[in-house]
N, C-alpha and C positions, 0 to 999 in steps of 0.2 A: 037635951043633954046626952041622950043615948047616941044620937047621930054624931055628936062631937067626939064621943069615946071611940066610935068605929073609925072615924077619920084619923084619930090619933094612932090607933093600932095599925092602920094601913101605912101611915107615915113611918112608924117605927119599923115595920116589916120591910119597907122599901129602903130605909136607911141601913138596916142590917144586911140586906142583899147587896147594897153598894159597897158596904164595908167588906163583906165577904169576897167580893170581886177584886177589890183593891188590895187587900192584905195578902202578902206573899205566903206561900205554903198552904193556902186554903184551896182545896180542890174546887174546880169550877168547870163548867162546860162551855166550850167555845161554840160560836154559832157558825162554824165553818165545817159543816159536815161533809162537803165534797172535796176537801183538801187532800185526803189520802188517795182518792181516785185520780186527781190531777197528777199527783206524784208518781203513780204507777204509769200513767200515760207518758210522762216525760222520760222516764227511764227506758221505755220500750222504743222510743223514737231515736234510731241511730242516725248520725249525720251521713250524708251521701258523700263518699270519697272515691277518688280514682287516681291511678298513677299516670304520670306523664314522663316518658323516657326520650331524651334527646341524644341521638347517635345514628351511626350508619347501620341501617337494618340489613341483616343477612338472611340466611335461610333457616327454616325450622326453629324460629324463635331466637336465633343468635344475633348478636350485634358485633360488627366488625371494626369498632372503634371504641375509645373511651366514651362513657355515657354519663349524663346528668339525670338523676332520678328525683322527681318532685311529685307532690300530691296536691290535688285540687279538692277543696271542700265546698260542695255546691249548696248546702243548707246553712246559710249564714244566720237564719233566725233561730237555729237550734241552741244557740248560746254556747258555742265552742269557745273556751277561754284559753286552751293550751293545746299545742300541736308539737309532737316530738317524733324524731326519726332515728333509726340506727341501721347500720349495714354490717354484714358479716358477723352478726351476733355481738357487736360491740356495745358500748354504753349508749343510753338514750341521750339525745341532744335536742335542744329546743330550736331546731332548724326546719326549714321548709323544703330543702333539697340536699341531696348527697351526690358527690361525683365519684364515679368508679372508673379507675384507669387500668387496673391490672386484668390480665386474662384469667378467666375462670368462671365459676358459677357462684354468684353472690346473692344471698338472701337479704332482702330489704324489708324492714318493718316500720309501720307508721302507727302512732297512738294519739288519739284526741281525747280531751277531757272537757266536759261541759261545766256549766255554772253549778250544777247540783252534785258534781264530783263523779258523775258517770263516765266511764272510759270505754272507748271502742278501739280495737286494734285490727289492722289489715296487713297482709304480707304479700310479697311478690319475689319471684326468683328471676334474676337478671343474668343472662349468659353472654360472656364476651370472649371472642376469639379473633385476635388481630393479626395472627401469623399465617402466612401462606404455607401450603403443604410443600414438602421437599421431595421432588421426583427427578429421576434421571434414566438415561439409557444405559444398559449394561453391555449388550452384545448385539451385533458385531460392533467393534470399535469404530469411531468416526474416521473417515478417510479410507475405509476398507473397500476394495473392489468386490462387487457383488454381481450376481447374475441369477436368472431364474427366480424361483420363489425363495424368499429369505425370511427366516424366523427372527423377529426383533423382540428382545426382552428388556425389562427394566424393573425398577422398584419405586415406591412412593411411600411417604410416611407423614402422618399428621398426629401430633401428640395430644391435642385437646378435643376438638369436635369430631375428629375422625374423617376418613376419606368418603367422598361422595361418588365421583365418577372420573374416568379417564377418557380423553378423546385424542385421536391421532389424525393428523391431516397430511395428505400427500399432494395438495395443490395450493400451498402457501396460505392455508387458513380459510379457503373458500368453503370447503366442506369438512366435516369432522366425523370420524368413525368411532363409535363407542367401543371401548375395550374392557372386557371383564377384569375385575380385580380379585386376586386370591387373598385368602385370609392372612397370609404372611406378608402382605404388602407387595408381592411380585405381580407382574403383568406381562403379557406376551401378545403379539399380533403377527400375522403373516403378511408380507409385502411381496406382491408379484411385480417384478421389475421388467418383465418382458414387453409390456406396452410402452415403455419409456425408451427414448433414444439413449445411446451411450453418452456418458459424460457425468458431470457432477449434479447430484440431486439432493434436495434438503427435505427432511421429514420433521414435522413439528408435533409436539405432545403438549396437551393442556390438562393440568391436574386441578380438580375442584374439591374442596373439603365440604363437610356438612354445613359449615357456617356460610359458605359461598365465597370464601377466599380462593383465589386462583393463582397458579404459577405455571410456567411453561418451560419447555426444553426443546432445543433444536439440534439436529445432527445432520452431517453430510456424508453421503456414500457415492462411490463411483460405479455407475452401471456399465458393465462390460459384456453385454450380450452379443455385440457385433464388432469384435476387434479386427484390426487389419491382419491380413494373412501374407505369408512369405512362401513362395515356391522357389526351391533351389535344387539344381542338379546334385544328387547325393554324392557323386564320385566322378572324377575325371583326372586325366594325366596332365602334367605341367605343360606339355606341348599343345594341349587342347584348351577349351574354355568351358566355364559353367554358366548355365542359363539362370538368370535371376528375374523373378516376376513378383511385384508387390501389389497386393490388392487392398486399397484403403478400406477402413471400416466407417462407422458413423462419426468418428472423431478425426480431425485433421492430424496429419503426421507432423512431428517437430524435428526429428533427426533420424538419419540412417547411417549406420556404421558397418564396416566390413573389417574383420580381423583375421589374419593368417598367422597361425602360431605353431611353434615346434612342440610336440607333445612331451619331449624330454626337457624343455625349458633351457636349451642351450643358447638361444638368441632372443632378443626382444621381439615382440610381435610386430608384424606389419599392420599398421592401423590406417584405415582410410575412412574419411568422414564426408558425407554428402548431405546436401539439402534435399528435402522431399521432392522438389521440382526437378532435380537433376540427378536422379538415381540411375546407375548404369543398368543395362539389360543383360550384360555379360560380365563375368569375372575372369580375368587373366592374371597370370603371375609369371615373373621372370625367373623364379626359383631362387631368389636371393633374399637374405636377411641383412639389410644394409649393404655392405660390400662383400658379404660372405655368401659364396655359392653353396646352397644346401646340398648335402649328399642325397643319395637315393633313399627313399622311404616315404612315409605317409605323413601329411601335414594337415592340421585342422583349419577349417574355414567356419567362421561364425558371422552371421548377418543378424543385426539387431536393429529394430525400429522402435521408436518412442513416439507416442501421440501426445496431444495437448493435456491430457489428464494423467500423464506420467505412466501410462499403461505400456508395457514392453512385450514385444513378440520376437522370438528368436528362431533361426533356422541354422542347421549345422550340415557341413559337408566335409569331404576329404579330397585333397589334391595329392596325386601320386607322382613321385619322381622315380622312374624305372631305373634299374642298374644299367651302366654303360657296357656294351659288348665290345671287347678288345680282340682283334684278329691275331692268329698265331703268326709269328715271324717266319719268312721264307728261308729255307736252308737246303743245301745240296745234300743228296744222299751219299753215304759212304759205300762205294762199290765193293770194298773189301769185305763187307759184312753182309753175306747173303741173307742172313735171318732178318737183319734190319731192313734190307731192300724188299724182302718179301712181305714184311709186316707193315711198313709205313710208306713205301714208295711204289710208284708204278714205273717200270723200266721198259723202254722201247728200243729195239735193235733194228738197224737198217742194214740189208745185205745187197751185194751186187755180184753178178756172175763173173767168173774168171775167163780170160781170153783163151786159155789153153784147154779148157774142158767144156763139154756140152752142158753139163748140169751146173757148172760153176761152183766155185768154192766160196763159201760164205765167210766173210771177214766181219767179225762183229764190230759195229761202230760203237763209239763211246755211248754208254747208256744215258738217256735223258730221264732224270727222276724228278718227281714233284711230290709235295706233301699231299697225301690223299685226304687229309682232314680239311684242306681249304677248297672251297667250291671253284675258285678261279684256277687253282692248280689242276684240279680235276678236269675242268673244261679245256685248259691248254693241253693236257695230256691226250684228251680225245681228239683234238685237232691234229696233233702230231701223229697219233695212231692212224687217223684217216689218211694223212699225207704219206705215211710210210707204206700203208697198204697199196695206195695208188702207184707209188714208185716201184714196189715189188712187182705189181701187175705189168708195168711197162717193161721192166727188165726181162721178165719171163717171155713176154711177147716178142721181144727183140731176139732172144736166144733161139726161139723156134723158127724165126724167119731165116736165120743164117745157118740152120742145121743142114749137113750134106744129105 
């Protein structure tokens, strides 16, 4: 009987325990004592994520094109149920990739949520610069004739990533010389033109920004270290000739011109044009401007040569037309004016002895007068004077011979 009562008590206790477990609101103890530990371990396990960026890679972490940013979650067993992304601090979107097309620095965020509601967020900064730097030459201007050592200057600008370096090439891009860049974006380099032959030469400049974008500029200069030379007689008379000597330089000649001009501008210039192979060695002039005979004076001569690179060399001289000498007209002297005869004429008197006297009476012959200012008249007077002296000598000798 006692055993039956004990069995009944045990049954009632077991029934009460079952009822206590099944009834709501009754505190009970679960047999899962390790569950909180498992929950902490799950929250501590973050999923493994990494960014993947598709675009043209530049320098220093920059991209030189539009990019597509996506994320890879490597731990698939972690129970990730939701993945979200946002760019430039916009709204969260349930996407696996974002496309970035604009230049600039873009922050990109990725957030994952697991089955237990735990969230993990990672971020990355994506830098995009798709524009080339803007650079140019400033001085000297293209097409300028240069010689010796020349200072080349220029500027460059890059608004986003900033400038990286500048290179200058003097051999069509085979080698590049690094040029220092100033804080204001200006740059300069010295170019020694002396090793180069005369003619047209190109210089190239390459600009590279921090992102790796490059641009270039090219400019042409005319090197004139060895131009043609002109040697010309500086001065000569119109009856003479001027010597002309042209020494070619490194560049072939294209044209040779000679101009004779009136400094007072009274007549059009005398213009002569020659090919480089048929240049004269002497310059002569007939003293005419067209059909007009130029009066006495000085007239300009300009010799100009032009080579293949349009480089000009000039030489200048003067042609002199001397004044014409006009002789004085011949005129007979007035014998009635002794002062005029004594001043301007030379008079010669011939005498002959008289037949009735021993000494003879001199009878003046008509005077022969000439202009003393003319050399021919003076010479003719000397001849007459010598003849008169000889005649006088003969007359006197004859008178002595017949003296008693």
